[in-house]
N, C-alpha and C positions, 0 to 999 in steps of 0.2 A: 802518614796521616797529615791532614790539613790543620791549620790553626783553628778553623771552625769546629772540627771534630774534637780537637784537644780542649778547646774552650768549653764546650758543652760538658765533656767528661769532668773537667775540673770544677765546673759549677755544681754538678751533681755531687761530686765528692766533697766540696766545701759545705753543701747543705747537710750532708750526713755528718761530717766532722763537727760542725758547729752545734748541731743538736746533741750529738754524743757528748761533746765537752760540757755543755750546760747541764745535761741530765746526770752525768757521772759525778758532778761536784755539788749537786743540790738534792734535797729530798730526804736524806738520811744522815743521821749524826753518828760519829764514830763511837763504837762500843755500845750501841743500843742493845743488841742481842749478840752475845759473844760466841755462842756455839750453835752449829746447825743441828737441830733436833732430828734424830733418825725417824723416818716415817714408819707407819705400821707396815710390817713385812707382808701383810696380807695384800696390800695394794701393789707392792712390787711383784708378788707372786701372780696376781691377777693380770697385770700388764704384760708380764712375760708370757703367760699362757695365751693371752689374746694375740700377741705377736707370733708365737709358735703356730697357732691355728691359722693365722693369716698367711704365713710362709707355706704351710702345707697346702692351703687352698690354691695359692699361686703356682706351686710346683705341680699340683694335680692338673690345673688348667693348662699349663705348658705341655705336660706329658700327653694330654688328650688331643693336643693340636699337632704334635710332632709326627712326621712321617717316618723318621728314623732317629735312633738315639746316637748322637755323635755331634761334634762341633759343626760339621757341615750342615746337617739337618737343622740344628739350632740356628745357624747363620741364615739359612734360607727362610725359616719362619720369621726371623727378625726383619729381614728385608720385606717380606709380605706385610708384616705389621706396620712397617715404616710407610709403605705405599698407602695403606688404609688410613694412616694418620694424616698425611699431608693432603690426601684427596677427600678427607672428612667422610669416609665411608664407614658405616656401622660395622663393628667387628662381630664375629660369631661367638664371642666369649659368653659363658653362662653368667647368671646373676651372682652366683657364689664366688666366681673368680673376681668380680668387682668388689665383693665384700672382703675378700682376702687382700685386695689392693688397698682398701681403706684401713684394714686392721693391722697389717704387719708392722707399720711404724711404731705401734704401741710397744713392741718388744725392744726397740731402740731406746725408748724412754726407760723401760725396765732395766736394761743393761747400764744405762747412765746412772741410775739409782744404785745398782749393785756396785759399780765402780766407785762412786762417790763415798758410799758407806761400806766399803768392802770388808773392813775389819769387824763390822757389826752385823754382817749378813750370815745367815745359816748356809750350810753346804748345799742344801736343796736349791736355794736361790741362785747360788753360783753355778750349779749344774744346769739349772733352767736357762741361765744366761748363755752358757756354752751351747746348749741345744738350740737356742734361738739363733745364735751366730752360725751354727752349722746349717740350719734350715735356710737362713738368709743367703749363705754361700751357694747352696743348691739352687735357690731361686734365681740368683744372679747367673749361675752357670746355664740353667735351662732357658733363661731369657737372652743369653748370648751377649751380655753386657757387663759393665763394672760399676755403674753409677750407684747402685744400692750399697756396694761395698765401700765406695769412696764416701758415701753419705754417713754410714755408721762409723767409719774410721774418723771422719772429721768431728763427729759428735763425741766420740770416746776420747780423742786427743784433747778436745776442748774441756772435757770433764777433769782432766789432769790439772788444768789451771784452777778449776774450782776446788779440787782437793787441796791445792797449795794455799788458797785463800782460807780454807777451813782449818789450816794448821796441821794438815796431814802430809805424809810423804807423797810426792807426786805420783810415783808408780808404787803400788802395793808391794811389800816385801814378800812376794809369793813366787816361787820358782815356776809354778804352773802358768801364772799370768804372763810372766816374762817370756817363757819358752813359747807359749801360744802366740804372743805378739810377734816374735821373731819368725816363727814358722809361717804365720799368715803373710808377713811381708815378703818372704821368699816366694811363697806360693802365688801371691798376687803378681809379682814381676813375671814369673814363668807363664801364668795364665794370660797376662797382657800380651806377651810375645806370641803365644800360640793364637790368640784371638786376632792379632794383627795379620798373621800369616793366612788364617782362614778367610778373613774378609778380603784380603788381596786376591786370593784364589777365586772366591766367588765373583769378584768384579772382573776377573780375567786379566789381572795386572800382575806381571812379575816385578821384580825389584826395579828393573830399569824403567819399565812403563809406569810404575808407581811414582818414581821421581819426576817423570815427564808430566804425569797427571797433577802432581803437587804444584808444578810450575804453572800449568794451564789454569787449574781451578782455584788455587790458593795464592798465586803470585809468589810462591816461595821456591827459590832456587838454591842449590848447594854450590858454594864457591869451589872451584876446581882444586885449590890448594887444600881446603878442608877435607874434601873427598879423598884426595891422594893420601892425606895423613891418616884418615880414619878407616878407609876401606881395607888396607892390609891387616888391620887389627881386628875388626869385627865383620868384615865381608860386606858385600853389597846389601844383603838383608839387614845388617846392623845399621848401615847408613840410612836405609829407609825407615827403620825404627826410630832413629834419632830425629829424622825429619818429622815423623808422625808426632813424637813427643813434643818437639819444639812447636809444632803447629797447635797442639792442644793447649799449650801454655800461652800462646801469643795470638791465637786467632780472634779473640774477643775484640782486640784493638782494631784489627783489619775489618771485622764485621761491623763494628760500631761506626767506622768511617763510611761504610756503605749506607748505614742507617741515617747518619747525619747528612749525607750528600744526596739522599733520595729526593726526587722532585715531589713525590707524593707517597706518604707512608700510612699503611692501615693502622688504626687504633683498635685493638682487639679485646680490651676490657678484661684482661686476665686470661683469656683463652690461649694465648701463646705460651705462657709460662706455667700456669697452675694446672697440673695434670688432672686432678680430680674434677675441676671445673670444666675442662675441655672434654673429659670423658662423659660427664653428665650432659653436656651440650650435644655430643655426638649421639647419645642415646635418644635425645628428644628430637633433634633435627635430622641427623643422619644422612644428609644430602651434600652434594657438592656446590650448592648455591647459597648456603648460609654464611654467616659472618666468619666462621672458622674456615670454611673452604675457600672463600674469596680472599680472606686475609693470608692464608698459607700460600695460595697461588701467587699473590702479589709479592710475598717474601721470597718465593722461589725465583721469581723474575729478577729480584734484586740480589740473588745469590746469598740470602741471609738464612732462609729456613734450612735446618739440618746442621747448622754450625752454632758454636757457643757464642751468644751475643753478649755475654757478661751481664753483670747486675744492671749496669746503666743502660745498655742496649735493650735488655728485656723489659725494663721498666718503661722506657720510651715507647716501645711497641705496644705495651699493654695499656698505658694510660696517657700517652702523649708527653711532650717535653715538659710542660708546666706540671702535669700530674706526677711525672717522675721526680721533680724537685720536691713536691710535697711528700711523695712516698719515701724518698731518701731521708727526708727530715723525720718522718715517723719511725723509720728503721733505726736511725741514729739515736732517737730519743729512747726507744724501748731498749736498745742495747746499752745505752748509758745508764738507764735506771737499774737494769739488772746488774751491771758492773758495780754501781754504787752500793747496792744492797749486799752483793757478795763480799765486797771489800770491807764494808763498815758494819753491816748487820747480817752476818751469814745465817743467822737463825730465821730470817724472813723467808717465807716460802718462795717469793719471787726470785730469790737468788738462784734457785734451781733452774731458772730459764737461761742463765748465762751460757751454758754449753751450746744451746741452740743458736744464740746470736753470734757467739764466737765462730761456730761452724759455718754460719751463713756468711761471715766475712771470709772464711777460707775458700768457700766455693763461689764467691762472688766473681772470680775470674771467668766462671762458666755460666752462671745464671743468677737470677735475682734471689732475694732471701727466701722466698717461699716457692721458687720455681724449679729447684733442682731435685729431680728424682723423687717426686711425691712429697716434697718438703712441706707443702701446705697441710697435708694430713699429719705429718710429724709435729708441726707447730700445734695443731689441735690437740694431739695427745699430750704434749708438754703442758699446755694450759689446763687440761683435765687433771693431770697428775698433780700440778700445783694446787688445784682446788681441792684435791683429796688429801694433801699433806695436812697433818693435824695442826690446827691453828695455834699460834703461840700463846693465846689466852688460856689454853688448857693446861699449860705448864704451871705448877704451883710455885716454881722458882722465879717467875716473871710477874712483875706487878703491872698494874694499869698504867702507872706513870712511865715505866720503861717502854711499854707498847706505844704510848704517845710520842716518846722520844724517838723510837725507831721509825714510826710513820713519818715524822718530820713535820715541816710547816705545811 
């Protein structure tokens, strides 16, 4: 990376950290609201049901488009959809599939609520949460991807931090929850390995050609000594898997360097990162000449489209360099406010937003806060749930003066 690229990234990171530091130390006073009030379980039930319905619609849409049930058929459909996306062609998906796309993140919010208040939830809500996670897994399998699973994992892991701030044990003392988590981890690793092999076969790349492709397309080469050490242990396929994993974790830095050094960069006003916004734009325009089509083609020429641009790269493409600084400031401010509320006044409804902003930091290596796997819709459902949480003024144990203290200056 050049000093120019590093300087821009550090500037955006400084904007985020400065806003986060100010917001996390102002606005709320310690001990304003000591405990987080459990919301009405009816709202949790409703959000979980909406999420389950959304995953069912998504699965039905994928099944209607598949020519064969199997990872190869799913992989081919994924490649076709990718071509439609970067060429800004309208897809043949029905309207109800789009409705499911907007609806399924509600279930993630419901799962977050179940995990935060697990000890106070009924068994029916816990079962609904498991049904949703099973539906989400099926949706990811039939989509041939993993991003939805990574998204819900990041949100649930971040909820553990919120449980700690609430004074609860981070992981509920439930054998079912712990066994399910361990099983999902093992299954995700196995699925990732199978998915990597299928995609390599569809691209006509064996392990050796895959390593050559990584060097040509990603400028990533394996040192001979490292390969000689690793290949006897995991084989050539395992070396390719290590290269793939390494690139997933590091590609945003290389991609940002391409963005920073580009002589001319398209500004796409959210169409690059926000899935729902891009889908709506394709429905209205649906041609290869609109902003989405020309922008994607320009990014393809820069070898940026199709790779993780990271939070900073995605923001720069969507709103430009100066807009990215402002967006990073807003992101840091909102995250800091939620952190302050969760630590000092966990009874404030806004504290429930903390898992989203923590998760946004976890996936920032891949995408911007609202750009990773339909995260903009997830944010909308989080905001709606916070609005549905019973207001603190309804509690007879809290006085008006305590509410003023919690709100702060």
